[in-house]
gemmi code that builds the backbone of each chain (N, CA, C; Angstrom):
import gemmi

chains = {
    "A": [
        ("MET", (39.992, 83.140, -69.875), (39.849, 83.036, -71.379), (41.191, 83.216, -72.184)),
        ("ARG", (41.460, 82.711, -73.392), (42.525, 82.650, -73.723), (42.872, 83.933, -75.002)),
        ("HIS", (42.037, 85.121, -74.739), (41.894, 86.226, -75.824), (43.327, 86.799, -75.921)),
        ("ARG", (43.680, 86.923, -76.830), (45.035, 87.516, -77.342), (46.271, 86.867, -76.713)),
        ("LYS", (46.221, 85.816, -76.248), (47.323, 85.341, -75.877), (47.848, 84.032, -76.809)),
        ("SER", (49.140, 84.484, -77.362), (49.653, 83.614, -78.487), (50.712, 82.833, -77.999)),
        ("GLY", (50.914, 81.692, -78.621), (52.127, 80.913, -78.342), (51.612, 79.638, -77.705)),
        ("ARG", (52.842, 78.784, -77.332), (52.291, 77.529, -77.006), (52.902, 77.241, -75.443)),
        ("LYS", (52.333, 76.682, -74.624), (53.186, 76.441, -73.237), (54.126, 75.321, -73.280)),
        ("LEU", (53.602, 74.301, -74.028), (54.568, 73.184, -74.215), (54.735, 72.449, -72.637)),
        ("ASN", (53.771, 72.567, -71.903), (54.061, 71.956, -70.572), (55.083, 72.297, -69.670)),
        ("ARG", (55.536, 73.347, -70.024), (56.576, 74.208, -69.209), (56.179, 75.372, -68.685)),
        ("SER", (57.327, 75.610, -67.668), (56.921, 76.937, -66.820), (57.643, 78.011, -67.801)),
        ("ASN", (57.105, 79.160, -67.276), (57.709, 80.359, -68.209), (59.342, 80.236, -68.470)),
        ("SER", (60.087, 80.107, -67.141), (61.257, 80.082, -67.320), (62.064, 78.937, -68.253)),
        ("HIS", (61.253, 77.801, -67.929), (61.875, 76.691, -68.830), (61.873, 76.971, -70.085)),
        ("ARG", (60.542, 77.195, -70.524), (60.226, 77.517, -71.825), (61.377, 78.490, -72.579)),
        ("THR", (61.298, 79.728, -71.705), (62.391, 80.655, -72.236), (63.833, 80.061, -72.523)),
        ("ALA", (64.316, 79.517, -71.422), (65.477, 78.885, -71.740), (65.854, 77.934, -72.586)),
        ("MET", (64.670, 77.129, -72.907), (64.602, 76.096, -74.111), (64.838, 76.633, -75.434)),
        ("PHE", (63.945, 77.540, -75.719), (64.090, 78.414, -76.987), (65.064, 79.179, -77.308)),
        ("LYS", (65.675, 79.603, -75.955), (66.884, 80.460, -76.251), (68.045, 79.299, -76.486)),
        ("ASN", (68.199, 78.141, -75.948), (68.985, 77.162, -76.296), (68.892, 76.547, -77.732)),
        ("MET", (67.620, 76.705, -78.135), (67.432, 76.022, -79.619), (67.541, 77.069, -80.585)),
        ("ALA", (67.381, 78.493, -80.163), (67.807, 79.485, -81.185), (69.361, 79.576, -81.292)),
        ("ARG", (70.074, 79.364, -80.310), (71.674, 79.102, -80.542), (71.966, 78.056, -81.142)),
        ("ALA", (71.288, 76.933, -81.296), (71.652, 75.856, -82.000), (71.364, 76.238, -83.299)),
        ("LEU", (70.128, 76.580, -83.553), (70.033, 76.823, -85.172), (70.658, 77.850, -85.787)),
        ("LEU", (71.221, 78.725, -85.119), (71.894, 79.795, -85.574), (73.423, 79.152, -85.904)),
        ("THR", (73.711, 78.333, -84.986), (74.977, 77.773, -85.131), (75.182, 76.398, -86.223)),
        ("TYR", (74.004, 75.838, -85.989), (74.279, 74.639, -87.251), (73.398, 75.184, -88.213)),
        ("GLU", (72.512, 75.867, -88.317), (71.815, 76.128, -89.423), (70.424, 75.385, -89.910)),
        ("GLN", (70.551, 74.161, -89.224), (69.669, 73.010, -89.449), (69.545, 72.193, -88.123)),
        ("ILE", (68.350, 72.143, -87.636), (68.606, 71.277, -86.376), (67.158, 70.525, -86.551)),
        ("ARG", (67.298, 69.170, -86.048), (66.082, 68.447, -85.888), (65.180, 68.429, -84.601)),
        ("THR", (64.034, 68.759, -84.648), (63.471, 68.719, -83.285), (61.880, 68.208, -83.578)),
        ("THR", (61.162, 68.468, -82.588), (59.534, 67.971, -82.993), (58.814, 69.133, -83.555)),
        ("ASP", (57.777, 68.977, -84.078), (57.239, 69.756, -85.120), (56.494, 71.021, -84.096)),
        ("VAL", (55.991, 70.677, -82.915), (55.385, 71.949, -82.413), (56.510, 72.802, -82.088)),
        ("LYS", (57.589, 72.157, -81.436), (58.851, 73.255, -80.985), (59.306, 74.025, -82.245)),
        ("ALA", (59.331, 73.297, -83.254), (59.834, 73.942, -84.362), (59.040, 75.329, -84.777)),
        ("LYS", (57.664, 74.831, -84.747), (56.689, 75.905, -84.977), (56.776, 77.152, -84.017)),
        ("GLU", (57.332, 77.046, -82.750), (57.231, 78.040, -81.946), (58.792, 78.718, -82.050)),
        ("LEU", (59.507, 77.790, -82.515), (61.085, 78.360, -82.528), (60.950, 79.457, -83.482)),
        ("ARG", (60.219, 79.151, -84.610), (60.256, 80.379, -85.647), (59.954, 82.048, -85.408)),
        ("ARG", (59.226, 81.787, -84.277), (59.037, 83.230, -83.663), (60.169, 83.612, -82.960)),
        ("VAL", (61.027, 82.871, -82.547), (62.329, 83.629, -81.796), (63.296, 83.970, -82.919)),
        ("VAL", (63.449, 82.911, -83.883), (64.607, 82.952, -84.785), (64.228, 84.196, -85.640)),
        ("ASP", (63.189, 84.174, -86.131), (62.645, 85.083, -87.463), (62.985, 86.562, -86.848)),
        ("LYS", (62.704, 86.684, -85.438), (62.802, 88.098, -84.840), (64.146, 88.548, -84.592)),
        ("LEU", (65.063, 87.514, -84.275), (66.593, 87.699, -84.118), (67.122, 88.171, -85.766)),
        ("ILE", (66.516, 87.463, -86.682), (67.156, 87.850, -88.134), (66.666, 89.123, -88.376)),
        ("THR", (65.548, 89.563, -88.053), (64.970, 90.899, -88.322), (65.791, 91.977, -87.565)),
        ("LEU", (66.222, 91.435, -86.306), (67.104, 92.479, -85.624), (68.665, 92.668, -86.303)),
        ("ALA", (68.894, 91.489, -86.933), (70.301, 91.477, -87.540), (70.093, 92.194, -88.892)),
        ("LEU", (68.798, 92.445, -89.617), (68.753, 93.308, -90.494), (68.641, 94.732, -90.303)),
        ("ARG", (68.385, 95.068, -89.072), (68.392, 96.405, -88.563), (69.640, 96.787, -88.391)),
        ("ASN", (70.559, 95.925, -87.782), (72.256, 96.245, -87.838), (72.264, 97.456, -86.749)),
        ("ASP", (71.893, 97.530, -85.909), (72.486, 98.724, -84.987), (72.620, 98.209, -83.634)),
        ("LEU", (73.519, 99.194, -82.775), (74.073, 98.780, -81.698), (72.560, 98.450, -80.858)),
        ("HIS", (71.581, 98.902, -80.715), (70.236, 98.637, -79.781), (70.117, 97.194, -80.311)),
        ("ALA", (70.011, 96.738, -81.635), (69.288, 95.611, -82.168), (70.595, 94.548, -81.438)),
        ("ARG", (71.920, 94.749, -81.821), (72.842, 93.792, -81.304), (72.422, 93.648, -79.932)),
        ("ARG", (72.144, 94.330, -78.979), (72.229, 94.279, -77.670), (70.849, 93.360, -77.218)),
        ("GLN", (69.621, 93.645, -78.207), (68.448, 93.172, -77.857), (68.822, 91.370, -78.198)),
        ("ALA", (69.484, 91.260, -79.340), (70.028, 90.086, -79.828), (70.842, 89.207, -78.634)),
        ("TYR", (71.534, 90.120, -78.241), (72.493, 89.408, -76.929), (71.522, 89.121, -75.837)),
        ("LYS", (70.659, 89.587, -75.743), (69.798, 89.220, -74.494), (69.425, 87.706, -74.711)),
        ("VAL", (68.939, 87.309, -75.890), (68.449, 86.001, -76.256), (69.602, 85.099, -76.370)),
        ("LEU", (70.478, 85.655, -77.047), (71.608, 84.548, -77.524), (72.646, 84.430, -76.139)),
        ("GLY", (73.103, 85.345, -75.675), (73.902, 85.434, -74.401), (75.365, 85.025, -74.762)),
        ("ASN", (75.822, 85.254, -76.330), (77.147, 84.966, -76.575), (77.793, 86.043, -77.597)),
        ("HIS", (78.742, 86.796, -77.369), (78.992, 87.743, -78.302), (79.257, 87.259, -79.776)),
        ("GLN", (80.049, 86.147, -79.425), (80.362, 85.438, -80.822), (79.188, 85.154, -81.587)),
        ("LEU", (78.225, 84.732, -81.149), (77.190, 84.296, -81.814), (76.338, 85.470, -82.403)),
        ("VAL", (76.496, 86.545, -81.556), (75.836, 87.765, -82.067), (76.439, 88.227, -83.332)),
        ("GLN", (77.469, 88.254, -83.329), (78.555, 88.661, -84.347), (78.394, 88.021, -85.513)),
        ("ARG", (78.299, 86.487, -85.302), (77.862, 85.698, -86.415), (76.486, 85.983, -87.256)),
        ("LEU", (75.543, 86.306, -86.479), (74.334, 86.481, -86.682), (74.172, 87.710, -87.332)),
        ("PHE", (75.051, 88.850, -87.100), (74.705, 90.216, -87.576), (75.601, 90.195, -88.896)),
        ("ASP", (76.829, 89.399, -88.724), (77.996, 89.542, -89.825), (77.722, 88.675, -90.737)),
        ("GLU", (77.374, 87.642, -90.637), (77.283, 86.539, -91.621), (75.875, 86.121, -91.863)),
        ("ILE", (74.866, 85.519, -90.902), (73.494, 85.250, -91.374), (72.724, 86.305, -91.807)),
        ("GLY", (72.864, 87.443, -91.034), (71.882, 88.630, -91.200), (72.045, 88.978, -92.897)),
        ("PRO", (73.277, 89.347, -93.238), (73.411, 89.934, -94.625), (72.759, 88.926, -95.870)),
        ("ARG", (72.810, 87.523, -95.645), (72.040, 86.669, -96.598), (70.697, 87.091, -96.933)),
        ("PHE", (70.016, 87.644, -95.906), (68.515, 87.885, -95.895), (68.188, 89.118, -96.075)),
        ("ALA", (69.263, 89.937, -96.938), (68.993, 91.427, -97.057), (67.956, 91.776, -98.145)),
        ("GLY", (67.132, 92.406, -97.538), (65.939, 92.879, -98.572), (64.769, 91.721, -98.043)),
        ("GLY", (64.819, 90.922, -97.381), (63.758, 89.820, -97.221), (62.579, 90.696, -96.319)),
        ("GLN", (61.528, 89.800, -96.552), (60.365, 90.361, -95.515), (60.055, 89.220, -94.761)),
        ("GLY", (60.636, 88.312, -94.251), (60.465, 87.178, -93.463), (60.768, 85.919, -94.465)),
        ("GLY", (60.207, 84.710, -93.992), (60.392, 83.533, -94.422), (62.166, 83.125, -94.212)),
        ("TYR", (62.451, 83.517, -93.199), (63.799, 83.142, -93.140), (64.040, 81.626, -92.675)),
        ("THR", (63.091, 80.700, -92.250), (63.127, 79.702, -91.737), (62.208, 78.655, -92.484)),
        ("ARG", (62.880, 77.556, -92.442), (61.959, 76.332, -93.313), (61.702, 75.212, -92.471)),
        ("ILE", (60.684, 74.579, -92.308), (60.414, 73.379, -91.886), (60.140, 72.236, -92.528)),
        ("ILE", (60.796, 71.277, -92.759), (60.454, 70.237, -93.315), (60.160, 68.895, -92.504)),
        ("LYS", (58.870, 68.291, -92.780), (58.351, 67.034, -91.787), (59.298, 66.031, -92.166)),
        ("LEU", (59.504, 65.191, -91.433), (60.262, 63.725, -91.488), (59.013, 62.670, -91.444)),
        ("SER", (59.206, 61.613, -92.010), (58.496, 60.619, -92.102), (58.397, 59.811, -90.683)),
        ("GLN", (59.664, 59.877, -90.129), (59.553, 58.811, -88.808), (59.450, 59.490, -87.701)),
        ("PRO", (58.425, 59.253, -86.879), (58.286, 59.889, -85.708), (59.190, 59.544, -84.668)),
        ("ARG", (59.028, 60.323, -83.405), (60.435, 59.880, -82.514), (60.042, 58.586, -81.771)),
        ("THR", (60.883, 57.716, -81.887), (60.711, 56.481, -80.937), (60.763, 56.889, -79.489)),
        ("GLY", (59.688, 56.492, -79.014), (59.559, 56.542, -77.792), (58.002, 57.369, -77.273)),
        ("ASP", (57.789, 58.185, -77.851), (56.462, 59.128, -77.779), (55.825, 59.277, -78.942)),
        ("CYS", (56.508, 58.703, -80.203), (55.948, 59.107, -81.446), (55.641, 60.546, -81.824)),
        ("ALA", (56.365, 61.417, -81.323), (56.242, 62.949, -81.667), (56.703, 63.100, -83.083)),
        ("PRO", (55.694, 63.574, -83.751), (56.162, 64.170, -85.279), (57.244, 65.007, -85.265)),
        ("MET", (58.313, 64.503, -86.007), (59.651, 65.063, -85.949), (59.775, 66.010, -87.177)),
        ("VAL", (60.532, 66.944, -87.158), (60.922, 67.865, -88.356), (62.491, 68.362, -88.338)),
        ("ILE", (62.783, 68.933, -89.562), (63.983, 69.592, -89.725), (63.674, 71.145, -89.707)),
        ("ILE", (64.290, 71.800, -88.841), (63.960, 73.227, -89.288), (65.434, 73.940, -89.483)),
        ("GLU", (65.130, 74.633, -90.475), (66.434, 75.266, -91.158), (66.373, 76.607, -91.604)),
        ("LEU", (67.565, 77.167, -91.609), (67.651, 78.536, -92.343), (67.346, 78.709, -93.970)),
        ("THR", (66.742, 79.406, -94.439), (66.394, 79.175, -95.753), (67.631, 79.253, -96.626)),
        ("LYS", (68.524, 80.409, -96.101), (69.652, 80.717, -96.856), (70.890, 80.181, -96.174)),
        ("LYS", (71.403, 79.330, -96.327), (72.524, 78.517, -95.714), (73.866, 79.278, -96.128)),
        ("ALA", (74.815, 78.929, -95.395), (76.230, 79.225, -95.799), (76.873, 78.361, -97.211)),
        ("SER", (76.485, 77.022, -97.145), (76.625, 76.162, -98.210), (76.061, 76.608, -99.234)),
        ("ASP", (74.902, 77.011, -99.132), (74.076, 77.346, -100.556), (74.436, 78.552, -101.236)),
        ("ALA", (75.191, 79.613, -100.679), (75.373, 81.030, -101.125), (76.454, 80.440, -102.356)),
        ("PRO", (77.461, 80.127, -102.263), (78.766, 80.385, -103.012), (78.323, 79.555, -104.356)),
        ("ALA", (77.672, 78.529, -104.355), (77.769, 77.538, -105.508), (76.472, 76.737, -105.189)),
        ("PRO", (75.153, 77.412, -105.599), (74.006, 76.381, -105.500), (74.006, 75.382, -106.630)),
        ("GLU", (74.360, 75.586, -107.848), (74.374, 74.396, -108.753), (75.109, 73.308, -108.264)),
        ("LYS", (76.428, 73.478, -107.536), (77.127, 72.397, -107.267), (76.361, 71.351, -106.227)),
        ("VAL", (75.501, 72.110, -105.471), (75.064, 71.389, -104.193), (73.675, 70.543, -105.007)),
        ("GLU", (73.156, 71.099, -105.986), (72.004, 70.369, -106.592), (72.683, 69.264, -107.356)),
        ("GLU", (73.734, 69.340, -108.208), (74.631, 68.123, -108.483), (74.813, 67.071, -107.548)),
        ("LYS", (75.409, 67.446, -106.432), (75.790, 66.814, -105.482), (74.545, 65.713, -104.940)),
        ("ALA", (73.363, 66.553, -104.566), (72.242, 65.811, -104.324), (71.851, 64.900, -105.283)),
        ("ALA", (71.944, 65.265, -106.800), (71.436, 64.446, -107.768), (72.306, 63.221, -107.908)),
        ("ASP", (73.619, 63.367, -107.379), (74.529, 62.277, -107.573), (74.304, 61.190, -106.464)),
        ("THR", (74.356, 61.844, -105.215), (73.999, 60.894, -104.247), (72.459, 60.312, -104.181)),
        ("ALA", (71.406, 60.990, -104.813), (70.310, 60.443, -105.059), (70.143, 59.379, -106.321)),
        ("ALA", (70.926, 59.690, -107.372), (71.303, 58.883, -108.370), (69.825, 58.348, -109.193)),
        ("LYS", (69.582, 57.164, -108.085), (68.461, 56.617, -108.806), (67.284, 57.496, -108.906)),
        ("GLU", (66.733, 58.310, -108.041), (65.545, 58.874, -107.882), (65.772, 60.411, -108.724)),
        ("ALA", (66.694, 60.665, -109.676), (67.040, 62.019, -110.060), (66.991, 61.770, -111.574)),
        ("PRO", (65.754, 61.640, -112.321), (65.836, 61.434, -113.841), (65.636, 62.949, -114.244)),
        ("ALA", (65.597, 63.940, -113.692), (65.536, 65.327, -114.176), (66.486, 65.611, -115.357)),
        ("LYS", (67.785, 65.344, -114.965), (68.713, 65.434, -115.765), (69.227, 63.948, -116.284)),
        ("LYS", (68.648, 63.626, -117.348), (68.712, 62.209, -117.849), (70.321, 62.056, -118.284)),
        ("ALA", (70.610, 63.170, -119.154), (72.162, 63.240, -119.935), (72.911, 62.914, -118.922)),
        ("PRO", (73.206, 63.780, -117.851), (74.507, 63.593, -117.030), (74.392, 62.138, -116.394)),
        ("ALA", (72.996, 61.702, -116.076), (72.964, 60.388, -115.389), (73.329, 59.429, -116.168)),
        ("LYS", (73.066, 59.469, -117.505), (73.650, 58.343, -118.591), (74.871, 58.429, -118.677)),
        ("LYS", (75.561, 59.632, -118.735), (76.981, 59.895, -118.906), (77.896, 59.100, -117.943)),
        ("ALA", (77.229, 59.458, -116.521), (77.890, 59.032, -115.411), (78.022, 57.525, -115.272)),
        ("ALA", (76.700, 56.841, -115.646), (76.654, 55.423, -115.670), (77.778, 54.739, -116.536)),
        ("PRO", (77.686, 54.953, -117.820), (78.881, 54.192, -118.358), (80.332, 54.671, -118.187)),
        ("LYS", (80.640, 55.586, -117.603), (81.720, 56.165, -117.162), (82.208, 55.314, -115.764)),
        ("ALA", (81.059, 55.164, -115.029), (81.479, 54.255, -113.954), (81.614, 52.912, -114.155)),
        ("GLU", (80.914, 52.382, -115.441), (81.134, 50.878, -115.603), (82.267, 50.600, -116.534)),
        ("ALA", (82.761, 51.709, -117.298), (84.060, 51.757, -118.038), (85.164, 51.365, -117.099)),
        ("PRO", (85.653, 52.238, -116.066), (87.080, 51.967, -115.376), (86.682, 50.545, -114.619)),
        ("ALA", (85.530, 50.275, -114.043), (85.084, 48.696, -113.504), (85.774, 47.750, -114.478)),
        ("GLU", (85.197, 47.663, -115.833), (85.833, 46.828, -116.898), (87.106, 46.885, -116.916)),
        ("GLU", (87.677, 48.091, -116.870), (89.279, 48.214, -117.432), (90.114, 47.512, -116.057)),
        ("THR", (89.444, 47.983, -114.983), (90.218, 47.409, -113.753), (89.945, 45.932, -113.570)),
        ("ALA", (88.792, 45.457, -113.967), (88.419, 43.748, -113.733), (89.433, 42.775, -114.621)),
        ("PRO", (89.601, 43.062, -116.020), (90.491, 42.198, -116.622), (91.888, 42.486, -116.383)),
        ("ALA", (92.425, 43.688, -115.908), (93.801, 43.992, -115.377), (94.368, 42.902, -114.523)),
        ("PRO", (93.731, 42.668, -113.212), (94.310, 41.805, -112.320), (94.355, 40.195, -112.954)),
        ("GLU", (93.465, 39.882, -113.984), (93.033, 38.530, -114.323), (94.527, 38.365, -115.485)),
        ("GLU", (94.926, 39.351, -116.044), (95.762, 39.138, -117.076), (97.272, 39.128, -116.167)),
        ("ALA", (97.316, 39.882, -114.987), (98.508, 39.761, -114.497), (98.970, 38.494, -114.016)),
        ("PRO", (98.143, 37.553, -113.265), (98.468, 36.296, -112.920), (98.958, 35.279, -114.039)),
        ("VAL", (98.059, 35.404, -114.994), (98.036, 34.466, -116.398), (99.733, 34.872, -116.864)),
        ("GLU", (100.090, 36.062, -116.702), (101.351, 36.498, -117.494), (102.533, 35.790, -116.512)),
        ("GLU", (102.105, 36.009, -115.114), (103.248, 35.226, -114.082), (103.347, 34.070, -114.169)),
        ("ALA", (102.241, 33.246, -114.476), (102.251, 31.917, -114.345), (103.175, 31.010, -115.191)),
        ("PRO", (102.767, 31.410, -116.757), (103.878, 30.729, -117.726), (105.133, 31.014, -117.525)),
        ("ALA", (105.681, 32.514, -116.829), (107.047, 32.790, -116.609), (107.638, 31.948, -115.648)),
        ("GLU", (106.864, 31.601, -114.577), (107.295, 30.324, -113.568), (106.872, 29.373, -113.815)),
        ("GLU", (106.884, 28.553, -112.622), (106.301, 26.906, -113.181), (104.753, 26.912, -113.031)),
        ("ALA", (104.519, 26.738, -114.328), (102.900, 26.942, -114.670), (102.115, 26.034, -114.115)),
        ("PRO", (102.369, 24.641, -114.345), (101.247, 24.005, -113.685), (101.291, 23.904, -112.173)),
        ("VAL", (101.955, 24.240, -111.326), (102.289, 24.311, -109.921), (101.476, 25.490, -109.392)),
        ("GLU", (101.500, 26.444, -110.022), (101.009, 27.680, -109.504), (99.416, 27.978, -109.877)),
        ("GLU", (99.245, 27.659, -111.080), (97.730, 27.399, -111.824), (96.918, 26.918, -110.818)),
        ("ALA", (97.226, 25.870, -110.340), (96.449, 25.190, -109.328), (96.119, 25.817, -108.024)),
        ("PRO", (96.983, 26.225, -107.529), (96.397, 27.278, -106.284), (95.606, 28.195, -106.638)),
        ("VAL", (96.156, 29.070, -107.727), (95.072, 30.184, -108.086), (93.702, 29.697, -108.461)),
        ("GLU", (93.563, 28.592, -108.980), (92.081, 28.088, -109.094), (91.491, 27.842, -107.904)),
        ("GLU", (92.332, 27.199, -106.875), (91.729, 26.750, -105.905), (91.055, 28.194, -105.065)),
        ("ALA", (92.239, 28.941, -105.075), (91.855, 30.218, -104.125), (90.664, 30.918, -104.282)),
        ("PRO", (90.208, 31.186, -105.494), (88.870, 31.720, -105.941), (87.774, 30.909, -105.536)),
        ("ALA", (88.156, 29.788, -105.517), (86.986, 28.641, -105.467), (86.596, 28.624, -104.062)),
        ("GLU", (87.669, 28.793, -103.074), (87.450, 28.573, -101.827), (86.734, 29.879, -101.274)),
        ("GLU", (87.103, 31.022, -101.732), (86.759, 32.386, -101.069), (85.222, 32.353, -101.291)),
        ("PRO", (84.606, 32.299, -102.590), (83.094, 32.424, -102.501), (82.250, 31.742, -101.192)),
        ("ASP", (82.851, 30.372, -101.028), (81.914, 29.702, -100.089), (82.054, 30.200, -98.938)),
        ("PRO", (82.894, 30.730, -98.248), (82.498, 31.219, -96.680), (81.477, 32.785, -96.776)),
        ("LYS", (81.828, 33.238, -98.055), (80.764, 34.467, -98.011), (79.422, 34.087, -98.177)),
        ("LYS", (79.202, 32.833, -98.885), (77.797, 32.507, -99.190), (77.155, 31.793, -97.692)),
        ("GLU", (78.385, 31.187, -97.039), (77.693, 30.751, -95.511), (77.616, 31.783, -94.718)),
        ("ALA", (78.392, 32.874, -94.724), (78.067, 34.098, -93.873), (76.821, 34.671, -94.036)),
    ],
    "B": [
        ("MET", (17.851, 55.430, -61.797), (18.944, 55.208, -62.679), (18.316, 54.615, -64.367)),
        ("ALA", (18.938, 55.392, -65.234), (18.204, 54.848, -66.591), (18.916, 53.538, -66.924)),
        ("VAL", (18.235, 52.423, -67.385), (18.473, 51.078, -67.498), (18.004, 50.781, -69.101)),
        ("PRO", (18.848, 50.103, -69.824), (18.514, 49.892, -71.298), (17.340, 48.920, -70.846)),
        ("LYS", (16.481, 48.967, -71.694), (15.031, 48.123, -71.861), (15.342, 47.092, -72.412)),
        ("LYS", (16.115, 46.841, -73.651), (16.334, 45.781, -74.267), (17.745, 45.696, -74.688)),
        ("ARG", (18.060, 44.273, -74.787), (19.603, 44.154, -75.088), (19.930, 44.646, -76.573)),
        ("THR", (21.080, 45.008, -76.749), (21.353, 45.459, -78.146), (21.692, 44.193, -78.814)),
        ("SER", (21.007, 44.250, -80.020), (21.058, 43.032, -80.939), (22.546, 43.035, -81.717)),
        ("ARG", (22.885, 41.961, -82.037), (24.345, 41.997, -82.718), (24.076, 42.663, -84.055)),
        ("SER", (22.912, 42.984, -84.731), (22.791, 43.788, -85.593), (22.786, 45.200, -85.518)),
        ("ARG", (22.287, 45.611, -84.194), (22.774, 47.010, -83.792), (24.086, 47.424, -83.657)),
        ("LYS", (24.422, 46.347, -82.889), (26.001, 46.815, -82.403), (26.896, 46.788, -83.594)),
        ("GLY", (26.534, 46.005, -84.605), (27.348, 45.959, -85.942), (27.144, 47.344, -86.519)),
        ("MET", (25.795, 47.814, -86.777), (25.669, 49.106, -87.364), (26.072, 50.329, -86.791)),
        ("ARG", (26.308, 50.241, -85.467), (26.798, 51.346, -84.423), (28.260, 51.244, -85.003)),
        ("ARG", (28.973, 50.111, -84.781), (30.521, 49.919, -84.934), (30.816, 50.213, -86.476)),
        ("SER", (29.806, 50.438, -87.637), (30.172, 50.332, -88.999), (31.081, 51.361, -89.129)),
        ("HIS", (30.916, 52.693, -88.408), (31.707, 53.854, -88.770), (33.220, 53.655, -88.051)),
        ("ASP", (33.413, 52.827, -87.006), (34.695, 52.438, -85.968), (35.931, 52.064, -87.088)),
        ("HIS", (36.634, 52.882, -87.525), (37.502, 52.258, -88.472), (38.822, 53.183, -88.322)),
        ("VAL", (40.139, 52.813, -88.284), (41.217, 53.401, -88.441), (41.360, 54.217, -89.820)),
        ("ALA", (41.642, 55.059, -89.726), (41.893, 55.952, -91.088), (43.360, 55.609, -91.798)),
        ("VAL", (42.921, 55.345, -93.108), (43.940, 54.919, -93.884), (44.885, 56.010, -94.437)),
        ("PRO", (46.008, 56.215, -94.015), (46.946, 57.107, -94.691), (47.122, 57.266, -95.955)),
        ("ASN", (47.059, 58.397, -96.588), (47.343, 58.694, -97.746), (48.870, 58.438, -98.319)),
        ("VAL", (48.989, 57.869, -99.319), (50.299, 57.432, -99.993), (50.850, 58.226, -101.073)),
        ("VAL", (51.926, 58.548, -100.866), (52.314, 59.196, -102.159), (53.847, 58.391, -102.470)),
        ("TYR", (54.155, 58.436, -103.864), (55.521, 57.776, -104.038), (56.522, 58.793, -104.097)),
        ("CYS", (57.543, 58.457, -103.541), (58.818, 59.343, -103.853), (59.443, 58.859, -105.008)),
        ("GLU", (60.298, 59.834, -105.337), (61.060, 59.641, -106.762), (61.921, 58.520, -106.777)),
        ("CYS", (62.300, 57.993, -105.721), (63.174, 56.462, -105.191), (62.378, 55.587, -105.687)),
        ("GLY", (60.733, 55.736, -105.487), (59.967, 54.611, -105.773), (59.596, 53.999, -104.409)),
        ("GLU", (59.819, 54.647, -103.410), (59.475, 54.294, -102.072), (58.284, 54.976, -101.906)),
        ("PRO", (56.940, 54.100, -101.366), (55.907, 54.799, -100.701), (56.197, 55.689, -99.203)),
        ("ASN", (55.365, 56.777, -99.214), (55.724, 57.816, -98.439), (54.467, 58.809, -97.912)),
        ("LEU", (54.537, 59.116, -96.774), (53.470, 60.093, -96.463), (53.739, 61.463, -97.095)),
        ("PRO", (52.539, 62.181, -97.563), (52.516, 63.346, -98.491), (53.198, 64.497, -97.342)),
        ("HIS", (53.936, 65.475, -97.861), (54.292, 66.764, -97.703), (55.569, 66.198, -96.577)),
        ("ARG", (56.220, 65.144, -96.641), (57.376, 64.652, -95.600), (58.418, 64.352, -96.579)),
        ("ALA", (59.629, 64.592, -95.789), (60.803, 64.080, -96.633), (60.887, 62.204, -96.596)),
        ("CYS", (61.305, 61.759, -97.633), (61.398, 60.314, -98.012), (62.135, 59.909, -96.746)),
        ("SER", (61.600, 58.997, -96.053), (62.151, 57.964, -95.042), (63.313, 57.171, -95.508)),
        ("VAL", (63.460, 56.893, -96.912), (64.363, 55.955, -97.248), (65.445, 56.949, -97.834)),
        ("CYS", (65.368, 57.895, -98.647), (66.377, 58.506, -99.438), (66.478, 59.792, -98.858)),
        ("GLY", (65.568, 60.548, -97.930), (65.684, 61.698, -97.570), (65.683, 62.776, -98.307)),
        ("ASN", (64.849, 62.606, -99.702), (64.628, 63.684, -100.382), (63.113, 64.357, -100.031)),
        ("TYR", (63.420, 65.806, -100.366), (61.881, 66.334, -100.149), (61.989, 67.248, -101.382)),
        ("LYS", (61.024, 67.539, -102.339), (60.893, 68.390, -103.473), (62.229, 68.487, -104.260)),
        ("GLY", (62.746, 67.268, -104.703), (64.127, 67.077, -105.374), (65.205, 67.515, -104.935)),
        ("ARG", (65.494, 67.656, -103.375), (66.302, 68.042, -102.623), (66.881, 67.115, -101.804)),
        ("GLN", (68.157, 66.860, -101.344), (68.622, 66.233, -100.261), (68.171, 66.569, -99.241)),
        ("VAL", (67.554, 66.411, -98.206), (67.052, 67.169, -97.032), (67.754, 66.613, -95.846)),
        ("VAL", (67.820, 65.284, -95.957), (68.265, 64.498, -94.752), (69.375, 63.578, -95.136)),
        ("SER", (70.562, 63.726, -94.195), (71.677, 62.659, -94.564), (71.217, 61.362, -93.925)),
        ("GLY", (71.904, 60.392, -94.536), (71.503, 58.986, -94.151), (71.025, 58.481, -93.158)),
        ("ASP", (71.776, 58.851, -91.845), (71.271, 58.490, -90.604), (70.110, 58.927, -90.107)),
        ("ASP", (70.164, 60.395, -90.442), (69.002, 61.235, -90.079), (67.728, 60.945, -90.622)),
        ("ALA", (67.489, 60.415, -91.903), (66.251, 59.851, -92.450), (65.645, 58.871, -91.860)),
    ],
}
model = gemmi.Model(1)
for chain_id, residues in chains.items():
    chain = gemmi.Chain(chain_id)
    for i, (resn, *xyz) in enumerate(residues, 1):
        res = gemmi.Residue()
        res.name, res.seqid = resn, gemmi.SeqId(i, " ")
        for name, pos in zip(("N", "CA", "C"), xyz):
            atom = gemmi.Atom()
            atom.name, atom.element = name, gemmi.Element(name[0])
            atom.pos, atom.b_iso = gemmi.Position(*pos), 0.0
            res.add_atom(atom)
        chain.add_residue(res)
    model.add_chain(chain)
structure = gemmi.Structure()
structure.add_model(model)
structure.setup_entities()
């Protein structure tokens, strides 16, 4: 019977499973965001959340317990000195799982991204991060309509300014030198260029 | 051995199979306008809950 046996086996022996979650915990604490399968991510939460709880305790014994999982003094130091303080006063919720739309090619396993809820990049300037996300998204971020509209005419304005400039330049050059001879190749050149693009 | 007494008619067969169908997935529309499965990051723009979750290649 399965009474009071929690956790998933994931078709692995105990040693294989332990080694895998150690590796995954190292990866998650190093990169703060990793992509894996849904089931592994759910199981990884148990490991990483406990590590961060150890970091919040922040004493010698906790460091040694964390080293038993991480096996890397630099990573333990990073966990206790950088990652842990971000979650100070927390009662959990240190990791977040975001499901991805596309399953894995090959076995159709549902994939997720598991990440620390408080990342190094978020801490100093969360507003800038949101703006960057809005800029990259551009089309799908109508939340701030004003900046989006401002950004659009600005983007168009320099394009218009730059566009007539090169057109004027050759016109000025042409009458200065032999006008009829050079105008002809200039007209031919743009006419020839679009054709191969259309063919391609 | 148990053996069917009567051949199953086309009607019976059809009635039995009336519930055999593939589930239709629910669809929500991302802010970018693409159809998407609910509770998942958009496969096109990589956004979830108004946040850029995935970078281009990973989406």
